[in-house]
N, C-alpha and C positions, 0 to 999 in steps of 0.2 A: 711718463716719468721713469727714471732709471734708478734702480736700487743696486747696491754693490754687495756682493757676497763675500764673506770673510774668506781668506786664503785657505783655511783648513776645511771649509765646506765645499769648495769647488770640485774636488775629486768625487765627492759623494753625488753631486748633481750629474757629473759627467758619466758616472757608472749607472745612471738611470733612476736614481731616487728623486722623484719629482715633487716632493714636499719640502719646502724650505721653512725651517723653524725660525722663530723670531731671533734666537740667539746666534743664528748663522749669518745674520745681516750685519754689515759693517755700519755701526751707528754713527760713525764720523762722516759718512757720505750719504747722499740721497736725501729725500724729503719725507713728507708724511702723506702718503696716498690715502684715498678714501676707500671705504668698503666696496669691494667688487671692481675697483679700478684695475685696468690692465696696466702692468708694469713690465719694463725691460729689466732683466737680471743680468748684471755684468760682473766680470772678475775685477780684481784690483787694478788691472792694466787698462780697463775700459772695454775689453772684448765682450760683446754681447753673447751671452750663453743661451738665452731664450726669453720667453714671455710667460707671464702667469697672472693670476688674479689675486689681489691683495685682500687680506682680512685683518684689520687692526685689533680685533678682539680675541683672536684665536692664537694658541701657541704655534699653530702652523700659519705663518704670516703670508706665505705665497704658495699657491698650488699651480704648478707649471702646466701649461697647455700646449706649448711649443718649445722645442729645443732648436737652437740656432736662431737666425734672424727671420722670424715669421711676422706676419701682419698682426696688428692689435685686434682684439675683439671689440667690436662696436655694435650698436643696435642694428646697423645695416647688415652686419655679417652673421648675426644670430638668426636662425630660422626655426 
């Protein structure tokens, strides 16, 4: 699943802040991922900025684990 970051939040992520707060997501795009689901985070032009884990109940909606186009976390990749 892909979530879109608001334009004002992109520079913060690119500077290395890897927590994405709920209000930094563009609510007009994307869907409703489940708790712990791996999501792609993209800018408004569709460029993938990285991957993270989603939390629907926290003010920190996504905690990034990879910057750039990395593989998703799956049960097979977690050891």
